[in-house]
N, C-alpha and C positions, 0 to 999 in steps of 0.2 A: 121501403120497400126489402121485405127477406129475396135473398138469391136464391135462387131456381135451382131446383135438385133435379137429373135424372138418375138414374142408376136402377140397379138390381139386387134384391139379398136372394141368395140359393142355399136355401136347407137341405142339408144333406142327411138322411137319418141311416146310420148303419146297423141293420140286423142282423146278430150272429149268436150263436150259441153251439157249442163242440158238438161234434154230435156224441150222447150219452144214454140213448139208446139200451135197457138193460134188459136179460130174457128173465132176470129174478122177478117171483109172481109179486113179491111186496115192492113197494116204492123206494128207489134210492136216491139217498142227499143228490146224487148225480142230476137224476130226473127230475127233482125237483126243480133245478136251476131252470130246466126249459121249462115247466107248469108255472113257474115266476113268471118267467119274461111273459109267456102266454096271458095270464091273468092280467099282470101288472101293468104290461107295456103294448104289446100288441092289441089287445081286444079294445083297450081304451082309446089307443091311435085309432083304430077302425072305428071306432064309435063318434071320436073326435070329426073325422075328417067326412063322415056320410051327415055329420051334424051341420059342419062350413057348405056342403056340397046342398043340402037342404034349403038352406037361407040364401043360398045365391052368394055368397062370397069368393072373390077372385082370388084365389090362390094357387101355388105350383109348389111341388118339392120332388125329389129326389130319393126314393127309397132303394137303398141295395139289400137283397136277401141271401144270405151265403146258401150253398147246397147243404150242409149238414141242418141246416135252419129247414130248408126246404124237406128236405127227408123227413123229418122228425115231425112237422106240421100236416104231412101225406102220410103218416104211418098211423094205420086202422088201428094198431092196439096201442098208440100213443092218443090218439085221440079218443079211445075209450077209457083212459086210464086220467086225462085229464076233464073229461065228464064226473068221472065220481072225485077229483079234486074241487070243484067245483061246488057239488052238491056237500062236499064234505064242510067246504069254507060258508056257505049258503049257513049249512046249519049249526057250524060254530056262531057266525055272527048273530044268531038271533038266539040262542043261546046266553050270548054275549049280553044281548037289550034285558034280558030277564035277571041277570047276576048281577047286572050294574044298575038296575031298574032304581030310579030317585034319585042316583048319582048325582046332583048338580052340573059336575066336572067333567065326567066320562059316560054318562049316558047317551047325549047326544051324541056323541063321537059314534058308539056304539052303533047305535039309529043310523048313523050314518053310513056304518060298515054293513049292514043289513040290507041297505036300500042298495048299494052299490054294486054287492058280489047276486043280489037277484036279477040287477039289471043286466051284469056281464056273463051270467047265465043264460039267462034267454036270450042274449045276444049271441052266444055261443050257438044256442040250440037253433035258431033263426037262421043262422048261418050254414046247419046244417054239419057244424065242425069244418067245414072249410074257408079256413082263413086264406088259402090262396087262390079258390075261386074269386073273393073278395076283392084280393088285391090286383086279381087281372081286370075285374070290372071297373075300380077305381084309376087303374092306367088307363082303360078304353075310355074316361071321361076327360081324356089329356090333362088333369093335374096334379096325377101322380108319375111320374117315370120311374119305371123298375128298371133297376143294374142290377147284375151280378157282381160275385167277389169269387177268387183262388177253390178251387174243388174242395180243400178244407182248411181254410186258412192258413196255410204255409207260408212263412216270412220270405219272402221269394229272394231277398238280396244272398239268404244260407242255404236257397237251393244249389247243388250244385253243379250238375249236369242242365246242358241246356234244354234237354229233350224231355227230363225231370220237369223241368220249369214251365215246358208246351204244354206238356200233360195237365197240370195241375188248373191251368187257363183253358184249354178247350175242353175238360172233362165238365168244368165249370160252365161254359158256353153250349155243352150237347144237354146238361140237366137241364138249363133258364130254359130252353128251346122246348124239351119235355112237357113244360109245366105251363110255358107261357105262349107257346103257339109259333114262337118267331125268337129271332138271336136279341141279344142286349148290344145296345149300340154304346155303351160304358161299363166299367167296372171299377166296385173299392178295392183296390191295392192292401190287402191286410196288413193293419199297422198303420196305412200309408208309405207301406215297404217300397221303396223304389231301388232300380238297379236299372241303367240301359240295356242290359240282357232280355229285360221285356219287348223291347221296341218291336224287334219283328214280329212275335207274337201276335201283340197287340195289332198288327198292320194286318196281320194274314186272317185273324179271328173278326176282323171287323171292330174291334174295339177302339172306340172312337174320344174316349176322353176318361178321365182320371184326376183324382187329388192327391195333391204331394203336401206335405208341411212348409210352412212357409218359408223357413230357411233353405228349403232346396227350390225354391223360386227366385229367391234372393241372391243365390251362389250361382244361378246357372249362367253360362258361358252364350252369350247369344252372339247371334248371327246376322247382322254384322254388328262389332261388340259393341253393346251398350248395356245400360242398367235395363234392369226388367220391370216396367212401369208396375208397381201396386193397383189391384184392383184388375188387373188384366189379364189373361190364360195366357199360354206359351205355348209355339208349336213345337213338338218334338221332332228330331231328325226321322221317326218313323210316322211322322204326319197326324201323330195323337194330338188332343187339345190338353193341356197341364193346367187345373187350375189348383191355387194357393189356397190354403188354411188360412181364415184369418185370426191370427192369435188375439185380438184386442175381442171381436166378438166370441172367441173359444175360452179367453179368462175369464168373461161374463158370466159362464155359464157353468165352466168343470172347474174354478180355481176350488179349493177347499176352504182358503181363508178368505178369498173376497168374492168369491161367485153367491150366484143370487141361492143356490141350496145352499149356502150356510148360514140362509137369517134366519135368525133366535123362534119368528114364528111356526117354521114351516116343520112336517114332520120330522121327526127324531127315528131314522135308519133303524138304530140298534137296540132299542125299548120295545120289543115285543114280547105277547105273553108265554107264548114257547118257551121264554129264558124268564119270565117274572113270575112265573106261576109254582105254586107247589115245593118250594125251597125246604116251608116249615109245616103248611098245613098239608098232610096227608089225602084230605078230601081235594084239597086243589090240583093234587098231582092227577088224582084218580078222574078228576073233570079235565086236566089236560091232555093226558094220557093219550085218548083216541089219536090226536091231532098232532103228535109227532110223530117219529119213525118208528117203526114196528120195534124195536130193541130198546127203545125208550129214550136214543137219542136227541136232546132237543133240536131245535130248526126254529125259524121265522113261520111263524103261520099265517102272516101279513094282516094280523089285527094290534095297530102300537097306538098307544094312549099318550105320548107323551111328544114335547116337541124340542126343534135343538135348541135354546132357552138361551145358550152363549157361557162365556168363561165367568160372566160375573156373578154366575148362579154357584159356581164353585164344584160343579160335578152335578148338583141336583138338578133334574128334568120337570119343567113345570109342565102342566095338562096342554093337549094339543086342541084345538080348536079349529075345525075345517073350514066356517067361515071365515075366521081370520086370517089362516094362512090362503084364501080365495082372492080376498082383499087384496094380498102382499103380490100374489102369481100378477092381479092384474096392475098391479105400480110395477111389479119389474117389467112386464111386457112394456108397459110405455115408456120406461127408461130405454129400454133394450130399441126400440123403434128412434125415440130421440138419438141415443148414442150413434144409429146406423145411418140417423140422415145427416148429421154433423160429419159423419166419417165420410159419407159420398160427397158430401161436399166439399171437405178437404182434399179427397182422392181427385175431385175435378180440377181444382187449384194444383195439384202436384201434377197432374197430366200434363196440365195448360205450361206450367213453369218448363217441365223436362221437354216438351216437344220446343218451345221457345230458344231454349238452352242449345239445344241439338240444332237447331235451324230449321225443324220441319214444320207443317201443318199441324194445326191444334187436333189432338185425337179425337176423332169421330166417334169411338165404341165408347156406350159407356160403361163406367167402369160397375164392375161385380163385387161382392162380398159373400164370399163362400163361406158357410157356419157349417160344418159337419160333425156330429155328434155321434154316438152311440145311441143306437136307439133303446135300448135299455135302460138308457141315464132318467128317460120321461117316464115317470110311473114306479118304476121299481126304484131307483136310488134316490130318485128327487120326483115324490111320493104327487107333488103339484106339478111338474115337469108340461105333461098335457096341457093342463088349465092354462099353464104361462104361454105352452106353443098355439093354443088354439085363438087366446089373446091376443100375441104379435101377427098371426096371420090375418085376424078381422082387426086390426088395429093398422096393419099396412092397408089393407083394401079402403077404410073409412076415411084414409090419409089423401089417398088419391083422389077421392069423392070430396073431400072437406076445401083442399088447397091446393090449386091447380099448378102451382109454381114448385109445389113437390110430386115428385111422380116415381115415387118407390114402390115396382114392383117385384113381387116374386118371381122367380124362376127355378126352371130344372139348369142342371149342368148341360143336358144332350138342347136345349130350345137355344140356350148362349151360345153355345159352340155353332149351330146350325144358323143363328142369328148373326152372329159376330164373330167372324173365325178369325182365330190368333194368325199375323203374318209374321211375327217376329218369331225366330226360328230358335232354338237352343237345346246346349247338351245341360242335361241335370244332373248333379250328384247322385251318387248313393244315398240314402238318407231315410229316413221313419220319422213319426208321431210320436215313438216313444222317446222315456226317459235319456237325456243326452241327443237325442236327433238322429241317433245310428242304430245301432245292433244290441248297444249293451244291456237292454232289458234281456236278450234273448242270448247272449252269451255271458251266461255269469260264471265264477268258478265252479260253482254246484251243479253247473249243468255243463260242465266244457265236455260232459262225457258224451251228450248227447249227439253233436252232427257230426262227429267221424262216425259214429254209429250208422245215421240217417246217410251217411255220403256213401259208405260202406255198401249200403241197401240198396242206395239209387245206382251204384257202380253194378253191383248181380245183377237188377232186376233190367237194366239197360243190356248187357252182354246177352242173357238169356232170351229178350225179346228182340235183338238182332241175329241172335244165330236161327230162330225161326219166323222168320219176314211174312211168310205166307201160314197164315192159320188153317185153310182148308188143308194143310197136311199133316193137322194133328186133329186127334178124338177130341171129339164134346168134354169130354175129361179135362183132356191137357188145356183144351182153352180155358174152362173155368178155374181152372187150377190158376193158370197165369193170370185171368182178370183178377181172380180173389188176392193174389199174390199184390197186383198194383194196387186195389182197393187198400190191402193192410198198410202198404209203404205210406198211401195218402193219408191215411188216418193217424198214423205216427209222427208224419211232418205238421201236423196241426200247430201253432204257434203258441193254441192257448196253453199246453203243456209246458213250454219252456217257460211261459208268462206264470201261471201258476207257482214255478219252482223257484221263480225271482221272487213274486210275492210270499212266499212263506206258508201257504196255507194249507192247501190238502196237498201237499207234497207228495204224500205217499201215493195218490189217486194217480197223481202226474207221472209220478216216474213209471208207475205198473202201467197205463197206458201205455206209453214210448216201448218199456222193454217188451209188453207183450204183444204189440203189434208187431214190432220187430221180429218177434219169436216165431209168430207164426208165416210170416212172411217166409224165413229160412225154412220151417218145416215145409210150408209149400213147394217151395224150389228144391230143396231136399228132393223132397218127393217125386217133382216134376222130372229129376234128372235122373231118377230111377225108374227106367224104363218100366221093367216086365212088372212090378209091384203095382205100376198106376192102371191096368188093363183088370185087376184083380176086385173081388169086394171084400177089400180085407180094410184096414186101418185108415189107409190114406183117405179113400173115399167118402168114409165116415165122419172126420175132419173135416175136409173140404165143405160137407153139407152142413156141418156144426156152423163152422166161420160164416157160410153165406146166412143162414137163417140166424147167427146173431149179429149181422151187418148189412140188412137190406136198404143197401145205400147204395147209390150211383148204378142204379141196372145196366145203362147204357154202358158202361166204362168199358174202355178193353184196351188189351196190354199192349197194343198196336200203338196206341198214342205214343209208346215211348219209342216207338221207330220209325215211323211214318214221316216225319215231318221232314222236308225239304233245307236240309242245312244251308243251301245257296242263298235263302231267302234273307239270311241274316244280315242287317244294317249298321247295328248299333256297336256290336264288339266284334273282335276277331276270337280264335278258341283260346289265342295264347291272352289276348285280354281278359279273357272270362277266369283261365286259369291264375294269373298274377294277381287278380281281384279277389281269388278265393287265397291267396298265399298271403293278403294284406290281412284276409279274416284271419288265416292264423295267427298272424302276429298281435292282431286286437286281441284275441283270445286268450292266449299264454301272456300280454301284459297285463289283462285285467286280470287273471291266476296271480300274477305276481303280485300285484297291486293289493289282492285280497289277503295272500301271503304274509305279508308286514315286509316283506323285504326291505330292507333300509337304503336308503338312495344317500352318496355323496356329493352335493349340489353344489356350483359357485354360480353365486347372483353377481352382476353389477349392474351398479346405477349410480349415476354423478351425485345424488341425493340421497339422503337418509335419517331421521332423524339424530339427533335434533336438527340438522341442517336440513329443512323445509323450503323449496322456493314452490311447490304446487303440493298438488294431489298424489305426485307418483310417488314421494317419499313414504308417506303412508300407508299407499297400496303395497308398496316392496317390504317396506316393514312387517305388517300383519301379515301377509303370505308367508314370509320367512319364519315369521313366529311359528305360524301354524304347522307349517313343514316341519318344524324344528320338535313340536308338540307330538305331533305323529311319530317320530322317532326317527327320524330324518335327519342328515347331519348338513349344515346348511352354514356356508362362507360368504359372507356381502362385502366387496370389496367398492370402499366409497370414497370420498372426499374426506378430507378431513376438517372436524368440526371446532371452533373456538374452546377450551377447558373442555375436551373430551381427548381423552387416553388413542393412542393410535390401534390398541388392540384390546378388545374387550369382549367378553361371554355375556350379552345380553339376552338373558329370557331362554337362553338352550342355542342362541345365535353367534356365529362367530364373525364381527364385524372388523373389518380391517380398514383403517380411516388414513388415506395416503396425503402427503404432503406434496402437492404441485409447483414446480419449481418456477420461478419468475424470472424472465428474462432481465438483463438491467433496461432495456428500450421498451417502451407500451408495449402492449403487443394486442390483437384484434382477439375478440371472445371465441372463433374457427382456433384460431394459433392457440389460445388458453386449452380449448379441448383437446385438441392435438396432444399438446405437454401432459392433461389430464390421463389420457389414453398411456401414453410411455411411463407413467408414473404405476397404472393400472396393473400393466405387463409387467414391469420389473418386479412388482409385488407377486404376483401370480407365477414367475420364473423363481421367485423366492421360498414360496410354498411347496413349488414342486421339487428342486432341491431339498427339502425337510420332509420329503416325503409323503406328503399331504393330497393325497388321490380324488379324483373325482369321475363321478359316471357322464354328470351332462353339466353343460354352461346355461345359464340363463342372461342373457340381455335386456336391459329395459332402455327403450329409445335409442336415437341415433347418437346419441352423444359417446357411448362406449364402443360405436362399430371397432374401431381399430382393433380395441383391446379383445373384443369379441373376436374379432376374425382371427387375431393374432394366438391367443388361444386355444382355438378348436382347430388350428393345423399344430399347435406347439404340443398339442396334450392328446390328440386324434378324438376329441371326443365330440358329441354333436350339441346343436348349438340351437336352443330356442331363443326366439325373441319377442317379446311383448313391444308392440307398438300403441304407447297410450295417444297419441296426437299426431297430424299429420299438419308441415308447415303449410300444405296448400289448404287444410282444412280449417287451420287459425288464420288466414289471409282470405277466406271466403272465395280459394281456388284462384286467388293472383298473387303467388310468392313472387312480385315483379325483382326486387331486391337481386344483387346478386348473394348476396348472404342468405335471401332466401331458397335460390336457385342451388347453391353448394348443400344447405342442409337437404334438402328434398332430392338430392344428389346421394347423399349419402343415407337416406330413409331406405331408397331402392335398392341401396346396395346390400343395406342391413337383412333388409327380406330375401334378396336372392342368396344372401350366404347363410341365413339360418333353414336348418332342417323344418322347423316347425317355427310358424309365426301364431301369436295369440293375439287376438284384440279383445278388448271391453266388453265391445257392446255389437249388436247386431250392425248397428249404423258404422262403423268403425272396420267389423268385418267387411261391409259392400265397400269403403270408402278404400281399403287396403287392396281388396282385388281389384278395382277399377283403375287405382291409380299404379300402382306396381305392374299390372296382369301376372298376377300369381296364379298358379292351377287351386282351384276351389277345396283339392282334399288336403291344401296345405295349410288353411287356417284355420282355426278352433276360435270359436267363441267362449271366454269364460270371462265372467264377469269381477269387477272388484267386491269387497264384499266390506262389513264395517261392524265393528266389535260393540258388543252390548253394550246399551247407554248405560250410565250410573248420573243418578240423580242429584247435583252438588248439594252437598248439606249446608244449611241457610250460615254455618259462622264462616265459611270459607269467602276467604279476602281476595279479590282479584288481582293477578298479579300486573294484567296492564291498568294506569292509571287513568287513560283514557276510556276506557271501559268503564271502571268503576265510577267517574264523573258522570257520563253517559246513565247508568244506570241510576246515581243517586241523584241526578236532576228527573227522573221520570216521576210524576206525581199519581197519585194511585190513579186518576185518570186516563193518564194517558195510556195508548194503545200502540206497544211498541212491534214493529216490523223490523226484520232487519235481514242482512246480508252477508256471507261470509264467499272472500274467495279473492286471488288474484285482481287486482287492481287495473285492467285491460282492456282493454277496446271489444273484444269477441265475447266480455262477459257480460256485457248490456249494463253497466251500472249506470252510465248516463241516459237510460231510458228510464229506469226505476226514478233516478229523479226527477227528471219528467214528469211521471206517473204519478209520484207524489205532490206537485203542486195542481193536480186534480183530486186528487183524495182527499188532502188537506180542507177544498173549499167543502166536501161532505161531512169528515170528521177530522176538524181542528185539534184532537186530541192525538191523533197520528204523530209517530216519531219514529226518523229512519235510523238504523243505528248499521254504518257500514262498516265491515270487519278484514282488516288487508291491505297487503301493499303493491304497490306494483305501479311501471312506468306513468298511468293517467292520474295517480291521485290527485295532483297538482290539477288539474283542467278539472276531474270531477268536484273537487273544494269549489272553485271557483264556479262552477256550475250551480252548486247547492249553497251558494253565499248567502241569495236573495231568501232563502228559508229558513235560516237564522237557525234556534234552536231547535228545530223540528227534525236536523238532518246535523246526525254525530257521525266523524270518520274515527276508530281506534287505533288502525295500524295493525299490527299482525298480532293472533292471539294464540296462545296456546293450549294444548287440550282442555285443561281446566275452567280456562276463561272462554273456551269455544261451547263450553257444553253449559256455562253459565248464563251466555247471554240466549243459547237456544231455549234455554228455560224458564227464562223471561218471559222471550218472545211471544207475541202473540201469534205470530205469522213469518214466516221465511219465503223470501222470494229469489229466484233463480231465473235473470232475465237475459238469458247466455244466448249469442247471434251463432254460436259455434259451439259446441258438446261432446268430445266423444265418449264420454260416462256421464260423469256427474256425482260425483261421491259424497261433496256438500248435501246434495240431496237424500244420499244414504244415511247421512249422521242428523239431517233434519227428522227424518222420519223413524229414527231408531230415540231421539227424543221426546217424541209425539209431539211434535211442535208442525202444526198444520202449513202443508207448502205448494207456491204457486210458482210453476215452470216454464220456461219457453216450450213451446212445441218444436223441437230441434232436436236432433243427434240421440245421443244415449240419456236425454233427461226424458226425450217421447216415449222410450221402453221402460225407463222404469217406473214414472207414473200412469195409470190409466185413468184417463181424464172421468173425473164425477165419480169416482172409484175410492181413490186413495189420495188425491191431491186433484188439484187444479192444471189446465195446460192452455196457455195462450197461446196464439200465432206469433211467432218471432217477430222482434222491430215493430211492433202494434202496440204504442203507448196508449192509447184510448181502451182499448183490449185489456190492459194490465191493469190500468187503475180501474176499471169494472169490476176485473175479477176482486181486486184488494178491498175494494168498499164493499163487494157481496159478502166477503170472508168476513169481514168486520162488522158488518149487520147480522149474521148469521153465525155466530161463535159456536154455537151446539151443533149446526151442520159440518163444519170445519173442523170441529174436533172426532167427531166419526170418521172422517176422509182420512183423518192422522189415525185412528184406532187401526183402519185397515191400512193403512203405510204401516205400522207398527207390526203387524201381521206378517205382513208381506218381507219386510226385513227377517223374521225370524225362521220364514220358511225359504226365502230364494238367494238372499244374499249374506247367507251364512258363513265364515272363514272356513270351516272345517269341510262342507260343502265341495266349496270354491278350491280348500289344499288338497281334496281328495281327486277333482279334476285336474288340476294342474300335476298332481304326480304321475296320474293315466298317461299323459303327455309324456312325461320323463320317460316312463316306462316301455311306452310304444317305441321310442326314439333308441332308448337303450338297448331292448332286444333287437328292433329290425337293424341297428349299423356296427352293433356289436355281438361277440359271442359271451354273452353272460354267466357269470359264474355261478354255480349253485351254492344256495344260500339254505343253511340248516337252523330253522329256530329252535330247535335243542341245543346244539353249541355258538350259536350266535357267532358263526365263522362261514365263509366262503369256502 
């Protein structure tokens, strides 16, 4: 009998298009963004939801509608132009049926488009162009919850003044009330951009729930201090309910490398007849010309005849088949449902375990998986998205009826918050769902000019609003001028413009929009302050009228929003806190600018192991990071321990490596005493380098073993200190470092994290562990993963260096199915579980052979455990890089059954070698591998589940290789050392700028 499952899935669709209404008579490229979103996404969404209601499907979802989108949906001019666009699409689709008549590959798709655009045009006519009214009706059914967004989608953490922040939120609430007759209960924070400064305003405006990114939820400081429970929202200090975006569900839909939309059978977005036709045949150009822009600029028409196809095609795109894509959407929907059921089962277990560990009752609240997506993804970017979403909603409803033990319901954020109000209070960190999890996307060097100008405009708007608190003392023209100035400021604050600058697409348009709105704001305020000219019928009234006609947006907006709120209601931050936060924004902006400018840094790296001295994964991580930083133009000096047959100093691939001899006492000494001697030797070397005028900008220490040298060199050189914690003693001992040496190591780890100005953790798991163990502030710890170098396939003639590996590979017959493990032979690596699982695997696959590579204190006991399996288990001892590659190349499967794993570098190496992978669902491994997408995860310590997965992969090698292909794609996008080096350098830059007076570096002279 399967384990019962009870929980919720909350879909949140965020619908937003920047305000792109134009006064030109012809349609512009930017207005086409709006038309495409309506035709490709919003109308299909309405059609799908109506169909579900008609069929009696039980579903619920949350839909956020931004004020700019609502304004454009309600605009009569845009409604008229949208009807023309739909008519044009119907005409083109019908002409395509004739153009492609008889073509066996493309004619069916042309007929599909003709039918599609006919139905959408009829739907728009049936709605009378009133999509807002239809959304209101859907809300009234109780199946759809409508929430708002900030007035112009401003990235709220970068808004300077509390009054301007309040204006963005209150204007949105007023606009929502105007369209829907009631206040919203929740809000979509643009870009999931959270700052504690929003708390008093959310509370005052009755906005009771919102979504943050997963890392913000994980880093939240709870009261009383406890780990935030996955699958459960948190209560903020202002009383709102903060839901966490689920990363696994997000990756399955969003990921460009492994997400569903990347499937080979789905429609290729970038192949459109607007770009394909008319390059050589003038008649083709005459045919397509009426459907592109009036100036002849090519655009997407919406008619696309090719599918994604995949990399194996070498860039060529195969014909698109709608029926095949629909079948694939159904398959992916079933996979998504199964993944959520499994995830809810896992969340329930985690909640029980967490409660048991804390000595509290079992959690009574069912878990909820929050799945937020841009609404425009469904239909526009992912053509089959609406079909997939409909299949998911139908499938979840059917599952409730088919299996009484599986009760997985869809819910809205508001419904869940009302039924299961969180009681755990937490302080959330500043965060976003953008790249890097913070403000990186909106604070790039090429956009650093934007926010100082926005902040100056905010300040001026506030000064004038506070100078004129009584609107009745102003003339109508003066009031209109200030209201329009507020409108221009808000339009300039839209996060879309800086997002475009970061993406590098229509950057001229984005820059022009920011500059134009700010120029118009200052013109209006200049005119307002020139009192005599305001009462004439001259230039100023004409300017105001023209701007009001250009932007019939937020008609109820009043400049008083920038003045009237009561600052005494602030609960989350004081004014001094707010400005210290803005100072940190300045630091980040300049640090990012320095990073982009290429200013070289001088870095002192401390690590007790470095190749060829390799004890664990730390040596390889430090080596690869150092080489990447050196390749990027930085100077890196590594202080490490002596290794046999190695010089005391060498320049290796751009890295200065100093290998230090550790003096030994005549009497035998313990390990911690040896570590202390090592640190003394490190410190002596650092002093010697300092006397030789070798200078540094920053110190980077790796793990507790170098604590003493790190502390001394920080004080000696007066430099900022970065510390990477690769693992903890508590974690290695499953939370029980009961020995005296274990307690002392834990104490040194705590000292290092306290002394460090910034701490780096290699995984989200490690980040949470470090925060909890050492009580660090959330903004002190960064998550930067380790990486892996591109895999080089061994040549056939290469001989192994390790004779035991050579014997193991030579003894393997053609029928043997090789399974490998690579890592230290210690209890927490779980090798004993793998050997036990092999006993079960061999019953089904007697030709299976396990090769265990590595050394460690558990080797002898593991060999005794495997003795009964004869030549089915081999131990090779330590393998160098070339032998490791030979083993991974020969193996059909790599298994990492760890009980504790801070990161899992071997997993990356297996992924890079395209070796199918099975890992424990623990620590960093659980973050690296998406179960069923790019590998398989099993519960840690479960021998039966491990044996089952190994047998399943051996039974279906083609499926295992497909997972390995997805894993290889993930390696190339997520764990690339160049990106990791850049992220690490940005940490250095921020510390250097924040703690020291940075010298100005000239890229022309190469000097400071």
